[in-house]
C-alpha positions as CSV (number, residue, x, y, z in Angstrom):
1,M,18.9,15.9,57.9
2,Q,22.3,17.3,57.5
3,I,23.1,18.5,53.7
4,K,26.5,18.8,52.3
5,N,26.0,17.5,48.8
6,V,23.9,19.4,46.3
7,A,23.4,19.0,42.7
8,F,22.9,21.6,40.1
9,I,21.1,20.7,36.5
10,G,21.2,23.4,34.3
11,T,23.8,26.1,33.8
12,G,22.3,28.8,31.9
13,I,22.0,32.5,32.4
14,M,19.9,31.9,36.0
15,G,21.4,28.5,36.7
16,A,25.2,29.4,37.0
17,R,24.6,32.2,39.1
18,I,22.2,30.5,41.4
19,A,24.8,27.4,41.6
20,G,27.7,30.0,42.3
21,H,25.3,31.5,45.3
22,L,25.1,28.0,46.5
23,M,28.8,27.1,46.3
24,D,29.4,30.4,48.2
25,A,27.5,29.5,51.1
26,G,29.8,26.5,51.6
27,Y,28.1,23.6,49.7
28,D,29.9,21.0,47.8
29,L,28.3,21.1,44.6
30,T,28.4,18.8,41.5
31,V,26.7,20.1,38.2
32,Y,25.7,18.9,34.5
33,N,24.6,20.9,31.6
34,R,24.1,19.7,28.3
35,T,26.8,22.2,27.1
36,R,29.6,21.8,29.6
37,E,31.1,24.9,28.3
38,K,28.4,26.8,30.2
39,A,29.7,25.2,33.5
40,E,33.2,25.9,32.9
41,A,33.4,29.2,35.6
42,L,31.7,26.7,38.3
43,L,34.3,24.1,37.4
44,A,37.1,26.6,37.6
45,K,35.5,27.3,40.7
46,G,35.8,23.9,42.7
47,A,32.4,22.4,41.3
48,H,32.5,18.8,39.8
49,W,31.3,17.8,36.6
50,A,28.9,15.0,35.9
51,E,28.4,13.4,32.7
52,S,24.5,13.2,33.1
53,P,21.3,14.2,35.5
54,A,21.5,10.7,36.6
55,A,25.0,10.6,37.8
56,A,25.1,14.2,39.3
57,A,22.1,12.8,41.7
58,A,23.5,10.1,42.8
59,H,24.6,11.3,46.2
60,A,23.6,14.7,46.4
61,D,21.5,15.7,49.5
62,V,19.2,18.1,47.5
63,V,19.0,18.7,43.4
64,F,18.0,21.6,41.9
65,T,17.0,21.8,38.1
66,M,17.1,24.8,35.8
67,V,15.8,23.9,32.2
68,G,14.5,25.0,29.2
69,Y,11.2,23.7,28.5
70,P,8.5,21.6,30.0
71,T,9.6,18.7,28.1
72,D,13.0,18.7,29.4
73,V,11.7,19.1,33.2
74,E,9.9,15.7,31.9
75,D,12.7,13.9,30.8
76,V,15.1,15.0,33.6
77,Y,12.9,13.6,36.2
78,L,10.4,11.3,34.9
79,S,12.4,9.1,32.0
80,T,14.0,5.5,32.9
81,D,17.4,7.2,34.1
82,G,15.8,10.7,35.4
83,L,15.9,12.1,38.8
84,I,12.9,10.5,40.3
85,R,15.0,6.7,40.0
86,A,18.4,8.3,39.9
87,A,18.4,10.1,43.3
88,K,18.7,8.5,46.5
89,K,16.2,7.9,49.1
90,G,15.5,10.6,50.9
91,A,16.6,13.6,48.5
92,W,15.0,16.3,47.5
93,L,14.4,17.6,44.2
94,I,13.7,21.1,43.5
95,D,12.7,22.4,39.8
96,L,13.5,26.3,39.4
97,T,12.0,26.0,35.9
98,T,8.7,27.6,35.0
99,S,6.9,24.8,33.8
100,S,3.5,23.1,33.6
101,P,1.2,23.0,36.9
102,Q,0.5,19.1,36.1
103,L,4.0,18.5,35.1
104,A,5.3,19.8,38.8
105,R,2.2,17.7,40.2
106,D,3.1,14.3,38.2
107,I,6.9,14.6,39.3
108,H,5.6,15.4,43.2
109,D,3.5,12.1,43.3
110,A,5.8,10.1,42.0
111,A,9.0,11.4,44.3
112,E,7.0,10.8,47.1
113,V,6.3,7.3,45.9
114,E,10.2,6.9,46.0
115,D,10.5,8.0,49.3
116,K,12.0,11.5,48.0
117,H,10.6,14.6,48.1
118,A,10.5,17.2,45.2
119,F,8.4,20.5,44.8
120,D,8.2,23.5,41.8
121,C,10.0,26.5,43.0
122,P,9.9,28.9,39.7
123,V,12.0,31.9,40.2
124,T,11.3,35.8,39.2
125,G,13.5,38.5,39.5
126,G,16.1,38.0,35.8
127,E,19.2,37.9,35.4
128,Q,20.4,40.8,38.2
129,G,18.2,39.0,40.5
130,A,20.5,36.3,39.8
131,I,23.4,37.8,40.3
132,D,22.8,39.5,43.2
133,G,20.7,37.0,45.1
134,T,17.5,38.8,45.7
135,L,15.0,36.4,43.5
136,T,11.9,35.6,44.6
137,L,11.0,32.4,44.7
138,I,7.5,31.0,44.1
139,I,6.9,27.6,45.9
140,G,4.7,24.9,45.2
141,A,4.6,23.7,48.9
142,A,3.7,24.8,52.7
143,E,6.5,26.7,54.3
144,K,6.8,24.0,57.1
145,D,7.1,21.1,54.6
146,V,10.3,22.2,53.1
147,E,12.1,23.6,56.4
148,P,15.0,21.0,56.0
149,V,16.1,23.2,52.3
150,M,15.5,26.5,53.2
151,P,18.6,27.7,54.1
152,L,20.0,26.7,50.4
153,L,16.6,28.8,48.9
154,E,17.8,32.0,51.0
155,C,21.0,31.6,49.3
156,F,19.9,33.1,46.0
157,S,16.6,34.8,47.2
158,S,15.5,38.0,49.4
159,R,11.6,36.8,49.0
160,R,10.1,33.6,49.2
161,F,5.8,33.0,48.6
162,F,4.6,29.8,49.2
163,F,1.5,28.1,47.7
164,D,1.0,25.2,49.8
165,Q,0.2,22.6,46.8
166,P,2.5,21.0,43.8
167,G,1.9,23.0,41.2
168,G,1.2,26.1,43.2
169,G,4.1,27.4,42.4
170,Q,4.0,27.2,38.4
171,T,0.4,28.6,38.3
172,A,1.4,31.8,40.4
173,K,4.2,32.0,38.3
174,L,2.5,31.7,35.3
175,C,0.0,34.9,36.5
176,N,3.0,36.9,36.7
177,Q,4.4,36.1,33.9
178,V,1.0,37.2,32.1
179,S,1.1,40.2,34.0
180,L,4.8,40.6,32.5
181,A,4.1,39.9,29.2
182,S,1.0,42.4,29.1
183,C,3.4,45.6,30.4
184,M,5.8,44.6,28.1
185,V,3.2,45.0,25.2
186,G,1.8,48.3,26.8
187,Y,5.2,49.8,27.3
188,A,6.0,48.6,23.9
189,D,3.0,50.5,22.1
190,A,3.7,53.8,24.4
191,L,7.4,53.8,22.9
192,A,6.2,53.3,19.2
193,L,3.6,56.1,19.3
194,A,6.1,58.8,21.1
195,E,8.7,57.8,18.7
196,Q,6.3,57.9,15.4
197,S,4.5,61.3,16.7
198,G,8.4,62.7,17.5
199,I,8.3,63.2,21.1
200,D,11.3,62.6,23.7
201,A,10.0,58.7,24.8
202,E,12.4,58.6,27.3
203,K,10.6,61.8,29.3
204,V,7.8,59.5,28.4
205,L,8.9,57.2,30.2
206,E,9.4,59.6,33.1
207,V,6.0,60.4,32.6
208,M,4.6,56.8,33.1
209,A,7.1,56.2,35.8
210,S,5.5,58.9,37.8
211,G,1.8,57.6,37.9
212,T,0.2,55.0,37.4
213,G,1.4,53.9,33.2
214,G,4.4,52.8,35.0
215,S,5.5,49.2,35.6
216,G,8.0,47.0,36.4
217,A,8.9,46.3,33.0
218,S,8.8,50.1,31.7
219,K,11.2,50.8,34.9
220,T,14.0,48.1,33.8
221,L,13.4,47.1,30.4
222,A,12.2,49.8,27.9
223,P,15.3,51.9,28.9
224,K,17.1,48.7,27.2
225,S,15.2,48.8,24.3
226,L,15.5,52.8,23.7
227,A,19.7,52.1,24.2
228,G,19.3,49.1,21.4
229,D,20.2,46.7,24.4
230,Y,18.6,43.4,23.2
231,K,21.4,41.4,25.4
232,P,19.2,38.7,27.2
233,G,18.6,38.8,30.8
234,F,15.6,36.5,30.0
235,L,15.1,35.1,26.6
236,A,12.0,36.0,24.0
237,E,11.5,32.4,23.3
238,H,11.1,30.9,27.3
239,L,8.8,33.7,27.7
240,R,6.2,33.1,24.7
241,K,6.7,29.5,26.3
242,D,5.7,30.9,29.4
243,I,2.7,32.4,27.7
244,A,1.7,29.4,26.0
245,L,1.6,27.9,29.0
246,A,-0.5,30.3,30.6
247,L,-2.8,30.2,27.4
248,Q,-3.3,26.5,27.7
249,R,-3.6,26.6,31.4
250,S,-6.6,29.3,30.5
251,E,-8.3,26.8,28.1
252,D,-8.2,24.3,30.8
253,L,-10.2,26.6,32.4
254,D,-12.4,28.0,29.9
255,I,-11.6,31.5,30.4
256,T,-9.9,34.0,27.9
257,L,-6.9,36.1,28.5
258,P,-7.0,38.6,25.3
259,G,-3.9,40.5,27.1
260,A,-1.9,37.0,27.1
261,E,-3.2,36.0,23.6
262,T,-2.1,40.0,22.0
263,A,1.5,38.9,23.7
264,F,2.1,35.5,22.5
265,T,1.2,36.8,18.9
266,L,3.7,39.2,19.3
267,F,6.7,37.4,20.9
268,D,5.9,34.7,18.6
269,M,6.1,36.8,15.7
270,L,9.8,37.8,17.1
271,C,10.6,34.4,17.6
272,Q,9.6,33.8,14.1
273,I,12.3,36.4,12.5
274,G,15.2,35.3,14.6
275,G,14.7,37.2,17.6
276,S,14.0,34.0,19.9
277,R,17.9,33.9,21.8
278,M,17.6,37.8,22.3
279,G,16.4,39.8,25.3
280,T,12.4,39.9,25.6
281,Q,12.7,43.7,25.7
282,A,13.5,43.4,21.8
283,L,10.0,43.1,21.5
284,T,9.9,46.8,20.5
285,L,11.8,45.8,17.0
286,L,8.8,44.7,15.4
287,Y,7.5,48.5,15.7
288,Q,10.8,49.5,13.7
289,E,11.8,50.2,10.3
290,E,12.9,46.6,8.3
291,G,16.4,48.6,8.3
292,T,16.8,48.7,11.9
293,C,15.2,45.2,12.6
294,A,18.0,43.7,10.3
295,A,20.7,45.6,12.1
296,A,19.8,44.0,14.7
297,G,19.7,40.2,13.4
298,L,16.3,40.1,12.4
299,D,14.8,38.9,9.1
300,W,11.1,39.3,8.3
301,S,11.6,37.2,5.1
302,L,11.5,34.5,7.5
303,L,8.1,34.9,8.6
304,E,6.7,35.0,5.1
305,Q,8.9,31.6,4.4
306,G,7.2,30.2,7.5
307,D,4.0,30.6,6.6
308,E,4.6,29.4,2.9
309,D,6.1,26.3,4.2
310,G,3.6,26.0,7.4
311,E,6.4,25.5,9.5
312,G,6.2,26.2,13.1
313,C,8.0,29.1,15.0
314,G,11.8,28.6,14.0
315,C,13.2,28.4,17.1
316,D,14.8,25.2,16.8
317,H,12.0,23.4,19.5
318,D,9.2,21.3,18.1
319,H,6.4,22.3,20.1
320,D,4.3,23.7,17.5
321,H,3.6,26.6,19.5
322,E,2.2,24.2,22.5
323,C,3.5,24.8,26.0
324,G,6.3,21.5,25.6
325,C,5.0,20.2,29.0
326,G,4.7,16.8,26.9
327,H,1.0,16.3,27.7
328,D,-1.6,16.1,25.0
329,H,-2.8,19.8,25.3
330,D,-4.1,22.1,22.7
331,H,-3.4,25.5,22.7
332,G,-5.4,26.6,20.0
333,D,-3.8,28.3,16.8
334,H,-2.1,31.3,18.1
335,E,-1.2,31.9,14.9
336,C,0.8,35.2,14.1
337,C,-1.0,37.7,13.2
338,G,1.1,38.9,9.9
339,G,0.3,42.2,10.1
340,H,3.5,43.8,10.1
341,G,3.0,44.9,6.3
342,H,0.5,47.7,6.7
343,H,1.4,51.5,5.8
344,H,-0.1,54.2,7.7
345,E,-1.0,57.5,6.1
346,D,2.0,59.0,6.3
347,G,3.8,56.5,4.5
348,H,5.7,54.7,7.1
349,E,5.6,51.3,7.0
350,C,5.4,49.8,10.3
351,H,6.3,46.2,11.8
352,C,3.6,46.2,14.8
353,H,0.6,44.2,15.4
354,D,-2.9,44.2,13.5
355,H,-5.1,43.6,15.9
356,E,-8.1,43.3,13.6
357,G,-10.2,39.8,14.8
358,R,-6.9,38.9,17.1
359,A,-8.1,39.9,20.8
């Protein structure tokens, strides 16, 4: 199969960079995004604009999707005018979104019935990895089965892991996100302890990096936290979504993930007070004085309003703290811990989490 025409749906922080690498490799690219403005750089580079996902996919040999939530994935693929029906026979449909493993299996099966080939391929490596073309791909298929599209995957990745079954890539990515979230809570706790103890937090990071206390998160994101740089390389609301998906899976398996539960509580709180569109490193703001939070654009009163009104997270997505995969799951309560108002003996009012009864 000679691949000439490629469609890319979802040109956000990561998607636009990946699409650019495909263009640099010589593929003729058609793009669609809900907000055209986010595709303008690609259009200026020579990409073609489509008015809908179906229009983008109509003549494409390969279609990539990178959208926000599982509900978006389900709509793009399985709606009446979705990709399963709109793409041509023999087309490859590759979802780069971090989404639901079960949804990935459903899409794969539906595509096969229509003589099309779909597989899940979530990525990790953040915005910088997308810029550099060095992302890690986590693929829900066997390597031999995706050989026809390997040249495209190699355009924007440096490592590729194959999990041999539909949904396997999504499950592995959720494992990665569970570890990442706990590592972020770990470095946020460490920085809070250092700062409140009056010692050099940057030196503490060096100590952590010299031994086993460090992590990829503390290496790449903690310095941004210390510098007050909350520009998103990966949105806080998207990590919250990923943790919720992992928690849903843990409930399916009847296992407990206390680290993920704690991380969800904190990222949910961050999103509720206005940090949903900040980078994940903004987690450390939850440990800061209220004035520092306000200067960064957060508002603790939103949390109280949400509690009083009985409203959800306030991130403008209708998922009620569920995974958003469009399936009838219940992730449990995952309530906000509400522990941001307690005082330490020195009179400092911290906004860190209250662990009592929240493991």
